[in-house]
N, C-alpha and C positions, 0 to 999 in steps of 0.2 A: 504494499499499500504506499503511495506517495501523497504528498500534500503538494498542490500546485500553488503558483504565485496567486492565482485567482482565489483559491480557498483562504490563503492568508489575507488578501484585501478584504474578502467578505467578512472574515471574523474580526479583523480591525475595524471595520465599518461598524459591525454590530456592537463592539466594545468601545465605539467611539474614541479610537486611537488614531492619531494622525502620525502615520509612519512615512518616513522618507523612502524612496525607491531602494536606496542602499539597506535601510532597515528591513523593508519587505523582503528583500533578497536573502539577508542573514537569517530572518526568522524562517523562511522556506527551508534553507539549509539546515538550520538546528532542529526544527521539527521533523525533517525527514531523517535526520540522524538519530533521534529519538526513537522514531517508529522503527527504524532499521535495527536499533539495538534490542528494542522489545521484542521484534519477531524472532530473535535468537531463542527466546523462551518457548517457541513452538518446536524446537529441535529437541527438547527434553522429553523423555519417556515419562509420563505422569500415569500410565495406566494402573500401576500399583500403590499410587499415593492416595491416601484417605484424604477427604476434605477436613480442614480445620478451622477453627474459629480463633485460635490463638496459637503461637509457635511453640509455647510450653504447655505441657500437660497440667492444667489447673482445673481443680474440681472442688466445688463448694468453698469458695474463699470468703464467704460471708462469716462474720463473727456473730456470737449469741448477742441476742439485744438484752442487755443487763442494766438495770438501774444502777446508776453511779452518782456520787455527789457532784453537785455543780456550784458555782458561784451564788452567793446570797445576792438578793435583788439590791441590797444597799451597796455592796461592792461593785455590782455591774453599773449602777446609775452614778458612781462617783466620775466616771469618765463622760458622762452625758453632757453636753452643753446645755441643754434645756431638758426638763423631766416634768411629766404630769401624769398624775396617778398611776405611778409606777412604770411609765412607757416613755421611750424617747419622744421628745416632741421636735418636729422637724417644720420647716416653712412649707406652706402649702404650694403646690406647683400647679394646681389647676384653678381656673377661675370659674 
């Protein structure tokens, strides 16, 4: 598969990129080099390779949901610039 200069111009137009002629040529060459390199993967024999979702074998990495002590409300509110009824008070952003 090859990418043509017209393909690069079309994508540049869709992306609202103003490319010079030299940049269009460079992009065409670089994108074709990337595709050529990716085509090498088609040479690999993957018949006996199982599909994976992760490169390492990982099973049930979730920790138990346990109740643990947390900070007291007073300690948390010490860092609040403004506080009201035990909650952070922030400026309104909607009118």
